[in-house]
C-alpha positions as CSV (number, residue, x, y, z in Angstrom):
1,X,-57.7,-47.2,-96.5
2,X,-55.8,-45.1,-94.2
3,X,-52.2,-46.3,-94.0
4,X,-50.2,-46.8,-91.0
5,X,-48.8,-43.2,-90.9
6,X,-52.7,-41.9,-91.3
7,X,-53.6,-43.7,-88.1
8,X,-50.6,-42.3,-86.1
9,X,-51.4,-38.9,-87.2
10,X,-55.1,-39.3,-86.5
11,X,-54.3,-41.1,-83.2
12,X,-51.7,-38.3,-82.1
13,X,-54.2,-35.4,-82.9
14,X,-57.3,-37.3,-81.1
15,X,-54.9,-37.7,-78.2
16,X,-53.7,-33.9,-78.4
17,X,-57.4,-32.6,-78.7
18,X,-58.2,-34.7,-75.6
19,X,-55.5,-33.7,-73.6
20,X,-56.3,-30.0,-74.3
21,X,-60.1,-30.2,-73.6
22,X,-59.0,-32.1,-70.3
23,X,-56.5,-29.4,-69.5
24,X,-58.8,-26.4,-70.3
25,X,-61.6,-28.0,-68.2
26,X,-59.7,-29.2,-65.4
27,X,-57.8,-26.4,-64.3
28,X,-59.4,-23.0,-63.5
29,X,-56.6,-20.5,-63.6
30,X,-56.0,-18.4,-60.0
31,X,-57.0,-14.9,-60.9
32,X,-55.2,-13.4,-57.6
33,X,-51.9,-15.3,-58.2
34,X,-50.2,-12.5,-60.1
35,X,-52.2,-9.7,-58.1
36,X,-50.7,-8.3,-55.0
37,X,-53.0,-6.3,-53.0
38,X,-51.7,-3.7,-50.4
39,X,-52.3,-1.9,-47.2
40,X,-54.7,-5.0,-45.9
41,X,-56.5,-5.4,-49.5
42,X,-58.2,-8.9,-50.2
43,X,-58.1,-10.4,-53.8
44,X,-61.4,-11.8,-54.9
45,X,-61.6,-13.1,-58.6
46,X,-58.5,-11.3,-59.6
47,X,-59.5,-7.4,-58.1
48,X,-58.7,-6.1,-54.8
49,X,-61.2,-5.1,-52.5
50,X,-59.5,-2.4,-50.4
51,X,-60.1,-1.3,-46.7
52,X,-61.6,1.6,-45.7
53,X,-59.4,4.6,-46.5
54,X,-57.7,3.1,-49.6
55,X,-58.2,2.9,-53.1
56,X,-56.4,1.8,-56.6
57,X,-56.0,-1.1,-58.4
58,X,-53.8,-2.6,-55.4
59,X,-54.9,-0.8,-52.6
60,X,-52.1,1.5,-53.1
61,X,-53.4,4.9,-52.5
62,X,-54.5,6.4,-49.1
63,X,-57.6,8.5,-49.7
64,X,-58.3,9.5,-46.1
65,X,-56.1,10.1,-43.2
66,X,-57.5,8.9,-40.1
67,X,-59.2,12.1,-38.2
68,X,-60.3,12.0,-34.6
69,X,-63.3,14.2,-34.3
70,X,-63.7,16.9,-31.7
71,X,-67.3,15.9,-31.1
72,X,-66.5,14.5,-27.8
73,X,-65.2,17.9,-26.6
74,X,-67.9,19.6,-28.2
75,X,-70.4,21.1,-25.6
76,X,-70.8,23.1,-22.5
77,X,-68.4,21.6,-19.4
78,X,-69.0,22.7,-15.8
79,X,-66.3,22.3,-13.1
80,X,-63.5,23.5,-11.0
81,X,-60.3,24.9,-11.5
82,X,-57.6,24.2,-9.0
83,X,-54.3,26.2,-8.9
84,X,-51.3,26.2,-6.4
85,X,-52.3,30.0,-6.1
86,X,-56.0,31.0,-4.8
87,X,-58.9,28.8,-3.9
88,X,-60.5,26.7,-6.6
89,X,-62.8,28.3,-9.0
90,X,-66.2,27.0,-10.6
91,X,-67.1,28.0,-14.0
92,X,-68.2,26.8,-17.2
93,X,-67.0,27.0,-20.5
94,X,-67.9,25.9,-24.1
95,X,-66.3,23.9,-26.7
96,X,-67.3,24.2,-30.3
97,X,-66.3,22.1,-33.5
98,X,-64.3,23.8,-36.2
99,X,-66.3,24.2,-39.3
100,X,-63.2,23.5,-41.6
101,X,-61.4,21.1,-39.9
102,X,-63.4,18.0,-37.5
103,X,-60.3,17.6,-35.4
104,X,-60.2,21.4,-34.5
105,X,-62.3,23.1,-32.0
106,X,-62.3,26.2,-29.7
107,X,-63.0,26.8,-26.2
108,X,-64.6,30.4,-25.1
109,X,-62.8,30.6,-22.0
110,X,-60.4,28.4,-20.1
111,X,-58.6,30.8,-17.1
112,X,-59.5,34.0,-19.1
113,X,-58.1,32.7,-22.6
114,X,-59.8,32.0,-25.9
115,X,-58.1,28.7,-26.7
116,X,-58.0,26.4,-30.2
117,X,-57.3,22.7,-29.8
118,X,-56.6,19.5,-31.8
119,X,-57.6,16.2,-31.1
120,X,-54.5,13.9,-30.8
121,X,-56.5,10.2,-30.8
122,X,-60.1,9.7,-29.8
123,X,-60.0,11.2,-26.2
124,X,-56.9,13.6,-25.9
125,X,-56.1,16.9,-27.2
126,X,-53.9,19.5,-26.9
127,X,-54.5,23.4,-27.0
128,X,-53.2,26.6,-27.1
129,X,-54.3,30.4,-26.4
130,X,-52.7,33.7,-26.1
131,X,-53.6,37.0,-24.6
132,X,-51.2,39.8,-25.5
133,X,-47.6,38.2,-25.0
134,X,-48.7,35.6,-22.6
135,X,-49.7,31.9,-23.6
136,X,-51.8,29.3,-22.3
137,X,-50.9,25.9,-23.1
138,X,-52.7,22.4,-22.2
139,X,-53.6,19.0,-23.1
140,X,-56.8,17.3,-21.8
141,X,-58.7,13.9,-21.9
142,X,-62.4,13.4,-22.5
143,X,-63.7,10.0,-20.6
144,X,-67.7,9.7,-20.9
145,X,-69.0,13.0,-20.0
146,X,-66.0,14.0,-17.6
147,X,-63.2,16.5,-18.8
148,X,-60.0,16.8,-17.2
149,X,-57.5,19.7,-18.4
150,X,-54.0,20.2,-17.3
151,X,-52.7,23.7,-18.3
152,X,-50.0,26.4,-17.7
153,X,-49.8,30.0,-18.4
154,X,-46.4,31.5,-19.6
155,X,-45.3,35.0,-19.5
156,X,-44.0,36.5,-22.9
157,X,-40.2,35.1,-22.1
158,X,-41.8,31.8,-22.1
159,X,-41.6,31.0,-18.5
160,X,-44.3,29.2,-16.7
161,X,-46.1,31.2,-14.1
162,X,-49.1,29.4,-12.9
163,X,-49.6,25.4,-13.7
164,X,-53.7,24.8,-13.0
165,X,-56.3,21.8,-13.6
166,X,-59.9,22.0,-14.5
167,X,-62.0,19.0,-14.0
168,X,-65.8,19.2,-15.3
169,X,-68.9,17.3,-16.6
170,X,-70.9,17.9,-19.7
């Protein structure tokens, strides 16, 4: 026969086992509670799922900066250049994407200059060209199949000698 102390010990052990079993089956641990995801990452089952452009166990690493493709500028554009001196001039130019950087492009001739440009967002760009000691600087925007470019020509001393606008279609 089991004595009073033995029954108490068995009862305590049975209660402990019951509470332990209920504790393990009744509550699931939140695997994401201790997992902070950065840069818009979302935790699921303890693992961070990172948005495009980010990686790492917590999405802490930038793997690519957003680049704006010069594809909108690429192609042949025909239009009219208007300057304060002279009459409007009709001409065409061809823009080509750089083979080494999708954000950069070249234009064969604007106002007699070969220029190199860079996209600054999805539609806007800047460019610069040089002949001898003179510079051509400008900016532009592509909207649909229309391009609008403003530029100025500067002499070797850096003074603006001419400001023009080109508007064309692709």
